[in-house]
N, C-alpha and C positions, 0 to 999 in steps of 0.2 A: 504493499499499499504506500510506503514512504517513497519507494522507487517510482510508483505511479505519479506521484506528485511531481517529482523532477521530470519524468517523461512528458507529462502534460505541459509543463512550462517549455520544455525543449521543443516539443511539436508546434506549439503556438509560435515560438520564435522562428521555427523553420518555415512555417506557413507564410509569415510576414516577409521573411528574407527571400524565399523562392519567388513570391509575388513581385517584390521590388526588383529582383535580379531579372526576372522575365520581362517586366515592363521596360527596364532600363538598357539591357543588353541583347535581348532576343535569343532565339535558338542557337545562333552562331556563337554568341557570347557565352552562352551556357556551356558549350563544348569547350571553350577555352578555360572557363572556371573549373570544369571537371578534369581537364588536363592538369591544371595547377594543383588541385586537391590530391591527385594520384602522386604528383612529385612531392607535395608537402608531406604526405603520409610516409613515403619512402625515406625522406630526409629526417623526419622527427624520429623515425625508429632508429635510423643509423646514429642519431644524436643521443642515444641511450634510452629512448622510450621503449625499446625492446626488453628492457630490464623489468618492466612494470608487472607483467604477469608472475615472474618469479618472485618479485617482492611480495605481491599479494599472497601467494601460496606459502612462502616460508614465514611471513609474519604471522599468518594463521596457524602454521604448524608449530611455531615457537612460542605459541600463546602463553605457556606456563614458564617460559625461560626469558625474562626481560634482558639479561645480558647477552644472550644469543641474538635476540631482536635487535639490540643496539649494534652489535658487530655486523649484522646484515645490513642495517640502514647506513652505517659508516662506509662499509664496502660499496654498496649501491650507489651512495651519494658521490663518492670520490670517482668512481667509474663514470658516472653520469657527467660530472664536471670535465673530466679529461676528454671523453669521447665528444661531447657536444661542443666544447671550445675548439677542439681540432676541426670538427666538421664545419663550424662557423667560419674559421679562417679559410678553409677551402672554398666554401661558397662565396665568400667575399672576393677572393682572388679570381675565381672562375665565373663571376656573375654574368659577364657579356656572353660567354660561350653557352652557359646554361640557358639564358634567355632565348638565344637563337634556337637551341635544341627544343625548348618547351613551346615557344610561341612563334617561331619563325622570324623573329626581329629582336635586335639588341635594344629596342626602345623601352623594353619592359625590365632592363637589368636592375632598375632600382627596387623592383619587387623582390628579386632574389637577395638584394642587400637587406631588405626588411626581414627576410627569413633568416639570414646570417645574424642579424642583431637580436633576434627574438629567440633563437634556438635553445640557448642555455636555459633561459627562463621557462620556456615550454617544457623542457626535459625535467627540470625541478619540480614543476607543477605536476606532471605526470607521476613522478616519484612520490610526492606527498599524497596524491590521490590513491595510489596503490597501497601506500601504509595505511590510510584511513580505511580502505576496503579490507585489508588483511586484519586489521584490529577489530573488524566488525562494528565500526563506529558509523552505523547506517545513517543516523540522523545528520551527523556532521558531513558525511559523504554527500548526502542529498543536498544539504544546504550549499556546499561548494559547487555542486553541479547546477543548482538553480541560479546561483550567482553567476556562474559561467554563461548560461543561456541567456540571461538578462543582459550581461555585458555585450555578448556577441550580437544580440539583437540591436542594441542602442548604437554600438560602434558601426555595425554594418549599415544600419539605416542611414546614419549621418554621412559615412564615407561613400556609399553607393549614390545617395542623393547628390553629393557634391561632385564626384568624379566618375560615376558610372562603372565601367568594367575595371579600371584601374583602382578605384575605391574598393570594389569587392575583393580584389586580390590583396590589397593592403590590409583589409580587415581580416581575411583568412590568415595572413601572415603574422599579425600582431595580437590578435584577441587572446590567444592561449597564454601569451606572455603577460598580459595585463591580469589574467586570472590568477596569477601566482600570488598577487597581493591579497585577493579574496580568500584563496586557499590557506594562506599563512594565517590570516586573521581567524579563520575557522578552527585551524589546528591549535593555535594558542589556547583554545578553550579546553582542550584535553590535558588532563593532569600528567599524562606520560610523555607529552611532547617536549622536546628540547632541541633548539636549533643546532647545538653543537653535535647532536647525534647524526647529523645528516652529511658529515665528512669526517675522514679519519683514516687510520691505517687499513689497508686492504687485507682482509682474511682470506687466505689462499683457498681454504675449503669452502668457504661461502661463495667465493668467486667461481669455483668450479661448478657448484650447484646451480648458480645463476646462469652459467654458460649454457645449459640445456635450454633454459627458456629464452635466453637471447637468440639461440639458433632457431627456436620455433617461431618467435615473434618476429625476428628479422627476416625469416623465409617468407611469412605472410606479408610483411611490410614492403618487401622488395618484389616478390613474384607477382602478387595480386595487382599492384599498380602498373607494373610493366605489362601484364596481360591485358589490363583495361586500356592501356595506351595502344597496344598493338590492335585491339579490337576497334578502337576509335579511329586509328589510322586506316584500317581496313574499310570501315563504313564511310569515311570521307573520300577514299579513293574510288569506292564502288557507287556511291550515292553522292552526297555532298556534305558540307559543314553543317547545313541545317539539320539533316538527318542525324549526324553525330549529336547535335544538340537535343534532338528528341530522345535519342538513346540515353544520354546523360540524364535528362530530365526524368525518364521512367526509372532509371536506377536510383535517382534521389527520392522520388516517390516511394520506391521499394524500401529504401534505407529508413525513411521516416515510419513506414508501417512496421518495420522490424525492430525499431528502437526499443520498445518495451521488452521484446524477447532478448534482445543482445545485452541490454543493461542488467536484466534479471539474471542472465546467465553469468555475467561478470560479478555482480554483486552478492549473488546467494549461491548460485550453483558451483562455481569454481572453488570457493573455500570449502563447501560441503563435500564435493568430490574429493578433495585433498585429504579429508578426514577418514573417508570410508576405507576399510581394509579388507572387507569380505565381499565375494562376488555376489551373493545372494542380496546383500544390502544395496549394493550398487545397482543390480538389475532392478530391484524394487524402486529405487530413486529415479532411475531412467524412465521406467514405465509410467511412474507418477507424473513426471514431467510431460511425457507424450500425451498422457490422458488429459492433462490440463491445458497445455500451451498450444498444442496443435489444433484441437477444435476451435479454440478462440481465434487462432490465426486464419483457419478456413472461413469462419463466419465473417470476420473482418475483410478477407479477400472478396467474398461474395457481395458484401455490402459495397465495397469500393468499386467493384466491377458494375454493379447495378447503377451507381451514381457517377460513373467515370467521366462523362462529358462535364457535368457540373464540377466535379473535383478539379479536373484539369483547368477549367476557366477560373476556379477560385484560387488554385495554388499558383498557377502560371497565367498564361493568357490564351486567347482564342488561337493565336498563332501555333500554339503547342498541341492542338487537337489531333494531329496525325499520330501522336504517340499512343493514342487509344487502341490502335490496331495491334500494339505489342502487349497491352495489359493482360489479356486472358492467359497467355502463356507465362508472362512475367509473374503474375499473382500466384498461379499454380505452382511455379517454381519456388516462390517465397515460402509457401507452406511446406514444401518438401525440404527447402534449405533449413528451416527451423528444426525440423525433425532430425536431420542430419547433424546439425550443431550440438543437439543434446548428446549425441554419441561422440562427436569429435572432442567435445570439452573433456571427456574422460581421458583422452590421450594427453591433453595439456595438464590436467590435474595429477595424472600419474608419471609426468615428466618423460613420456615416451617420445622422445625427440625424433628418432629416425623414422617411425611409421608416419609421424605428423608431417615431417619435412617432405618425405617421399610423396605423400598423398596430396599435399598443397601444390607442389611443383607439377605433379602429373595431371591433377584436375584443372589447374590454370591452363596448361597446355592443351587438354582436351576441350576446354571451353572455347579457346581461340580457334582450334581446328573445326569444331562443330559449327561455330559462328561462320567461318568461311564456307563450309559446305552448305550450311543452312541457308545463307543469304543467296548463294548461287542457285539453290534449289527453289526456295520459297520467296526470294525477295527480301525486303526489309523485315517482314515477320520472322525470318529465319534466325535473327539475332536472339529473339525471346524464345523461340523454340528450342534453339541450342542451350539457352540457360536452363530451362526446364529438364531437358534430356541429361545435361551434365550433372545436375544435382540428384536426379534419379540414380545415375551410376555412383555418385559419391555417397548416398544414403546406403545403397546396397554394400558398398566397400566398408563403410564405418560399422555396418551391422556385423559383418564377418570379423572385423578386427576386435570389436569391443564385446559382442554377445555371442560370437560364434567360436570356432576353434582358436582364433587368434587371441582370444582373451587370456590364454595361458601365460602370455608375456606380462599381462597385467596383474593377474592373480594366479600365482603358481598353485597347482593342486596340493592339498595338505598331504604330508607323508603318510604312507599306509601304516595302519596299526595291527598288531597281532591280535 
């Protein structure tokens, strides 16, 4: 319920911002914003955001050992500073080349400079939110997220109104850096919080444990944006930039609908999975999640499909109505995606780095290949058909790994007794 409050605020902010962006930049501008968001996700993860999942898991796991928790935070904080500062310097030096690669022009190199200046603050904010999540400080975590949504909405509204596409890109670059102030204010209300615990000597054992999660998160953060960039480039070359904007808009609509599920998985499900040590208990938790979340997602998808034209006009503008032809396949894919995530999060919670990395890379590649084949066979609709088919395959694979014979790597069978 607390998470629902934060999600409601975030979705309200998203509705306003999508509407403003659609009105000011149009479908082609939407495609450029999507390109930049993919690159920003990649860079923020390289800047140590990839540590967040591991910090959440081990903060929860070390709940009865404050000294071990502090060693974890100091190690994670020091690594965050080292990696994010190094990445920021590289971004600043290569800003013109990066701008040309992302936008096709060096005129937006100042946007890359904004990212370089904000990256360390963004990474520290992600670290603090991961600690709050691991400590199960749900109300403080929700407050920080609500503050973040409000700040993003206000900043973006002002900057988009003033500078259009450039303003939207600056807002995306800087808003999370500003959020660090609010997250710090929220954290200071917790009795266990001390700023000096966010940096210190690197504990080698802790760093090795975090390495598995860095590998998993970095894989998602690098592979998925690259896959989306490749799909966007394919759509642009086979259709046009406007169709790429429709595709980005339908993905953003998808992301908004999935927000409640994704934040619940991160806030409740991941710490819970980390605690469970028996297969029967894990199976029960997964089935409970499937019974509760998937029907809600299916009903939401049906409602959204029934009101699709009204929703598109409300969230975007009439110029985006062509995206409605993608919605049936996209919404069905979203329901399957949620079901597959309930299984995939078990690999994260159990630090199964290799299966997770292999499946992320493999199914990003299959999504691109299916999109190429689908668009050649079915036209623009093929992009959404490929999305649904890819997640059906992903769900089947996750079932085998988590509930089928593959589960033996997660929960080894108990030794035989006489």
